C-alpha positions as CSV (number, residue, x, y, z in Angstrom):
1,X,-155.7,-141.4,-142.1
2,X,-155.6,-144.5,-139.9
3,X,-152.3,-145.5,-141.3
4,X,-150.8,-142.1,-140.6
5,X,-152.2,-142.1,-137.1
6,X,-150.7,-145.6,-136.4
7,X,-147.4,-144.5,-137.9
8,X,-147.4,-141.3,-135.7
9,X,-148.1,-143.4,-132.6
10,X,-145.3,-145.8,-133.5
11,X,-142.8,-143.0,-134.0
12,X,-143.8,-141.3,-130.7
13,X,-144.5,-144.4,-128.6
14,X,-141.5,-143.8,-126.3
15,X,-142.5,-140.2,-125.7
16,X,-146.1,-141.1,-125.1
17,X,-145.2,-143.7,-122.5
18,X,-142.7,-141.5,-120.9
19,X,-145.1,-138.5,-120.6
20,X,-147.9,-140.7,-119.4
21,X,-145.6,-142.3,-116.7
22,X,-144.4,-138.9,-115.5
23,X,-148.0,-137.5,-115.3
24,X,-149.2,-140.6,-113.3
25,X,-146.1,-140.4,-111.0
26,X,-146.7,-136.7,-110.5
27,X,-150.4,-137.3,-109.7
28,X,-149.4,-140.0,-107.2
29,X,-147.0,-137.7,-105.5
30,X,-149.6,-135.0,-105.3
31,X,-152.1,-137.3,-103.6
32,X,-149.4,-138.7,-101.2
33,X,-148.3,-135.2,-100.3
34,X,-151.9,-134.1,-99.8
35,X,-152.5,-137.1,-97.5
36,X,-149.5,-136.4,-95.2
37,X,-150.1,-132.6,-95.2
38,X,-153.7,-133.2,-94.1
39,X,-152.6,-135.8,-91.5
40,X,-149.5,-134.0,-90.1
41,X,-149.9,-130.5,-91.3
42,X,-150.1,-129.1,-87.8
43,X,-146.8,-130.8,-86.8
44,X,-145.1,-129.4,-89.9
45,X,-146.4,-125.9,-89.1
46,X,-145.3,-126.1,-85.5
47,X,-141.8,-127.3,-86.6
48,X,-141.4,-124.3,-88.9
49,X,-142.5,-121.9,-86.2
50,X,-139.9,-123.3,-83.9
51,X,-137.2,-123.0,-86.6
52,X,-138.1,-119.3,-87.3
53,X,-136.0,-116.7,-85.5
54,X,-139.1,-114.5,-85.2
55,X,-141.4,-114.4,-82.2
56,X,-144.1,-117.1,-82.5
57,X,-146.9,-114.5,-82.7
58,X,-145.3,-113.0,-85.8
59,X,-144.9,-116.4,-87.4
60,X,-148.5,-117.3,-86.8
61,X,-149.6,-114.0,-88.3
62,X,-147.5,-114.7,-91.5
63,X,-148.8,-118.2,-91.9
64,X,-152.4,-117.0,-91.3
65,X,-152.0,-114.3,-94.0
66,X,-150.6,-116.8,-96.6
67,X,-153.3,-119.4,-95.7
68,X,-156.0,-116.8,-96.1
69,X,-154.6,-115.9,-99.5
70,X,-154.6,-119.5,-100.6
71,X,-158.2,-120.0,-99.4
72,X,-159.3,-116.8,-101.2
73,X,-157.7,-117.9,-104.4
74,X,-159.3,-121.3,-104.4
75,X,-162.7,-120.0,-103.5
76,X,-162.4,-117.2,-106.1
77,X,-161.5,-119.7,-108.8
78,X,-164.5,-121.9,-108.0
79,X,-166.9,-119.0,-107.9
80,X,-165.7,-117.5,-111.2
81,X,-165.9,-121.0,-112.8
82,X,-169.5,-121.1,-111.9
83,X,-170.2,-117.6,-113.1
84,X,-168.5,-118.3,-116.4
85,X,-170.5,-121.5,-116.8
86,X,-173.8,-119.6,-116.2
87,X,-172.8,-116.9,-118.8
88,X,-171.8,-119.5,-121.4
89,X,-175.0,-121.4,-120.9
90,X,-177.1,-118.2,-121.1
91,X,-175.1,-117.1,-124.2
92,X,-175.6,-120.5,-126.0
93,X,-179.3,-120.3,-125.2
94,X,-179.7,-116.8,-126.6
95,X,-177.8,-117.3,-129.8
96,X,-179.3,-120.7,-130.5
97,X,-176.6,-123.3,-129.7
98,X,-178.2,-126.6,-128.7
99,X,-177.6,-128.3,-125.3
100,X,-176.7,-125.1,-123.5
101,X,-177.0,-126.7,-120.1
102,X,-174.5,-129.4,-121.1
103,X,-172.0,-127.0,-122.4
104,X,-172.3,-124.8,-119.3
105,X,-171.4,-127.8,-117.3
106,X,-168.4,-128.5,-119.5
107,X,-167.4,-124.8,-119.1
108,X,-166.9,-125.4,-115.3
109,X,-164.1,-127.9,-116.1
110,X,-162.7,-125.9,-119.0
111,X,-162.3,-122.8,-117.0
112,X,-159.6,-124.4,-114.9
113,X,-157.4,-124.9,-117.9
114,X,-154.8,-122.1,-118.0
115,X,-154.6,-119.7,-121.0
116,X,-157.4,-121.3,-123.1
117,X,-160.1,-121.8,-120.5
118,X,-163.7,-121.1,-121.6
119,X,-162.4,-120.7,-125.2
120,X,-162.5,-124.5,-125.5
121,X,-166.3,-124.2,-125.3
122,X,-167.1,-120.8,-126.8
123,X,-165.1,-121.3,-130.0
124,X,-166.8,-124.5,-131.0
125,X,-170.1,-122.8,-130.4
126,X,-169.1,-120.0,-132.7
127,X,-167.9,-122.5,-135.3
128,X,-171.2,-124.3,-135.1
129,X,-173.2,-121.1,-135.8
130,X,-170.9,-120.3,-138.7
131,X,-171.5,-123.8,-140.2
132,X,-175.2,-123.2,-139.8
133,X,-174.9,-120.0,-141.8
134,X,-176.0,-117.8,-138.9
135,X,-173.3,-115.1,-139.1
136,X,-174.9,-112.6,-136.9
137,X,-175.4,-115.1,-134.1
138,X,-171.8,-116.3,-134.4
139,X,-170.5,-112.7,-134.1
140,X,-172.8,-112.1,-131.2
141,X,-171.6,-115.2,-129.4
142,X,-168.0,-114.3,-130.1
143,X,-168.4,-110.9,-128.6
144,X,-170.4,-112.3,-125.7
145,X,-167.6,-114.9,-125.0
146,X,-164.8,-112.3,-125.2
147,X,-166.3,-109.4,-123.3
148,X,-168.3,-111.1,-120.7
149,X,-167.1,-114.7,-120.2
150,X,-163.4,-114.2,-121.0
151,X,-162.8,-111.1,-119.0
152,X,-164.9,-111.8,-115.9
153,X,-161.9,-113.5,-114.1
154,X,-159.7,-110.5,-114.7
155,X,-162.3,-108.1,-113.4
156,X,-163.7,-109.9,-110.4
157,X,-160.8,-112.1,-109.2
158,X,-158.6,-109.2,-107.8
159,X,-161.6,-107.9,-105.8
160,X,-162.4,-111.4,-104.4
161,X,-158.8,-111.8,-103.3
162,X,-158.3,-108.3,-102.0
163,X,-161.5,-108.2,-100.0
164,X,-160.5,-111.0,-97.6
165,X,-156.8,-110.4,-97.4
166,X,-157.1,-106.6,-97.3
167,X,-154.7,-106.0,-100.3
168,X,-155.5,-103.5,-103.0
169,X,-157.1,-105.2,-106.1
170,X,-154.6,-103.7,-108.4
171,X,-151.7,-105.3,-106.5
172,X,-153.5,-108.6,-106.6
173,X,-154.1,-108.3,-110.4
174,X,-150.4,-107.7,-111.0
175,X,-149.5,-110.5,-108.7
176,X,-151.7,-113.0,-110.6
177,X,-150.5,-111.8,-114.1
178,X,-146.9,-111.7,-113.0
179,X,-147.1,-115.1,-111.3
180,X,-148.5,-116.7,-114.5
181,X,-145.8,-115.0,-116.6
182,X,-143.0,-116.1,-114.2
183,X,-144.2,-119.5,-113.1
184,X,-146.6,-120.7,-115.7
185,X,-150.1,-122.1,-115.0
186,X,-149.4,-122.4,-111.2
187,X,-148.5,-118.7,-111.1
188,X,-152.1,-117.7,-110.4
189,X,-151.6,-119.2,-107.0
190,X,-147.8,-118.7,-106.4
191,X,-147.9,-115.0,-107.3
192,X,-150.6,-113.9,-104.8
193,X,-148.9,-116.1,-102.2
194,X,-145.6,-114.4,-102.6
195,X,-147.2,-110.9,-102.5
196,X,-149.2,-111.9,-99.4
197,X,-146.0,-113.3,-97.7
198,X,-144.1,-110.1,-98.5
199,X,-146.8,-107.8,-97.2
200,X,-147.1,-109.9,-94.0
201,X,-143.3,-109.5,-93.5
202,X,-143.7,-105.8,-93.9
203,X,-146.5,-105.7,-91.3
204,X,-144.3,-107.7,-88.9
205,X,-141.4,-105.4,-89.5
206,X,-143.6,-102.3,-88.9
207,X,-144.9,-103.8,-85.6
208,X,-141.4,-104.8,-84.5
209,X,-140.0,-101.3,-85.2
210,X,-143.0,-99.6,-83.5
211,X,-142.5,-101.9,-80.5
212,X,-138.8,-101.1,-80.3
213,X,-139.4,-97.3,-80.5
214,X,-142.1,-97.5,-77.7
215,X,-139.7,-99.5,-75.6
216,X,-136.9,-97.0,-76.0
217,X,-139.2,-94.1,-75.2
């Protein structure tokens, strides 16, 4: 097994080094961008407002709507991660998986991984119960993880987003799912942002048209 592992590393050394370098470079760029956005974010925003052909009040409204959506998404993700961790820990405790508190803590981190998420914690727990010969507990934990832990983000996240930004939860749900389908893991953020931007544009257009009609009258 060690010989096979060493041979595989030797054959894929170039790819490993290349992927690691790209990941580190990307992480460095993220931190640099974050630093300058935090430092000069207001200057960037003012410059974009000056470039826009719309009235400044409209631009501020659009940026506020998009900013509110981003904040709602981040807060919703953190809250749902904590909720999933509590449910996983409680489920492990009920069905007899040891170190439930530890695995609940791991669930907080696993929930941020797209597509797999809490399955990285729940599935090993189910496998442990099967190896222990406890079939009923394994089935119970699998159902618990699927119906409660796995679906909680799909059920609560649209309502968390829509409550603050005043967008119907069904639209938010489709924006999240469509964003993930179109843009991959980052789609859960890009999708709602695009929908929020589009709705803000519609609101601005409506106010503009109403203002023009009142002016003509």
